[in-house]
C-alpha angles and dihedrals in degrees: 000000000000122000142182113242151111106223103065135063137196113280126239122194093276091046091052091054090050089049092052088049091049094049091049088056090047097051100075093054091046089052092054089048092045094053089048091053093042091052089051095049097042095049106116094006125113092226124251106329124153127205114255145104099330120122098228122092117247114170150324118249135173118278113250126202114271097032119123111268088222088073093062116110098216094184092057092040091056090066095073141359094279132092115230136198120211107228122206122210123253101222101183115122112249134200116233118185115207125200135176124194111241099178118128098264088067090068092071116119123167128197088260092069133053096212136042120250087247091056093048091048092050092050094048091047093049093041089053091048087053097051096041091048090054089056093052099253124148109249124201138161119213111251091357111062135006115234114281135179107217140125093235094051092126094056090046091050090049092052089048092051090052092054102030111029119194120256123251117270130025113337127256104254100184089114095056108102131180131003108333142146123242128198116199116194118188144103097268093201091155117103109291096235088052089056091044091054090062092043099046096070089054088053093050088052091059098258115151107219140195123195120203116191115205114200136181111229091235089057089059103036099036094211093183129124139168120024110345132175115211122197128198107226094205100051105013092238115153134212121194115199116192092202110017095186088065093070097039094100094050091043095052091047093053094044093053092042090056091049092048092047092049094047090048094048093049092049090048088064095043100260129125133243131206123176114200130182122214093229090063127074116283086223092065091061091039091056091049097047089047092052088051094051091048091054095246119143115253138157120278098235133046130172094015144061117300 
């Protein structure tokens, strides 16, 4: 997906092979970081469990208008001034499909971030696999790994990524059957309507989706000034700005409108949207995604401008 930037260039066949080898070398370090972050996030949690028809107690949560009064736990509510509902755990195993964009624009890393968008996307995907696998979920990656239910799912996904990297652009999803969740992680810098054109069919098939936008801070803040050359890493097209600062306001407006349009379109079809910047902690995005997968309410944007 197209990106602004000055550090990446379009890929030829030999470039693509070099990128695949570079990614394979990157995956082990990303797996180590993913496990560290997952351990931090999961500490004190019960794993990914969702309120539903199970018999086991999960949690107390505040009562909300419109819920049945029969669900109120009056004994717990009597302890303070709030009214609480007793939630039970939904124990059915579930299939979660994870995908990270590996297109050339994801290589971008400005001086304002310590990691590339590609690295952060891989860490988020592997950390999610680690957390979800510990909760007994089935984990798959479209075109890379069939769904499996195993405690070492993150290691197996990492190995699959090293030998069978996902293709550029949104994944092929014809292999996905039945009611599932899919988490799409990328920069999503294409036109929002074009992105939705690929996502709408998935929604109509009953997939519950979660989109994670990974952004470099320079893409959002546009810190450029003076004569600056911008290169589209997908097409090689170039744009030279004599005074880059003169287009900053228009750029920021267009960038944020694209994000807002995408987020609203996704929420309209019942999907969730998280925006995450690579100069923020990966755990921030991971918590937000986990809460969406668990059916808990959370804000739509984390780690970026609202």
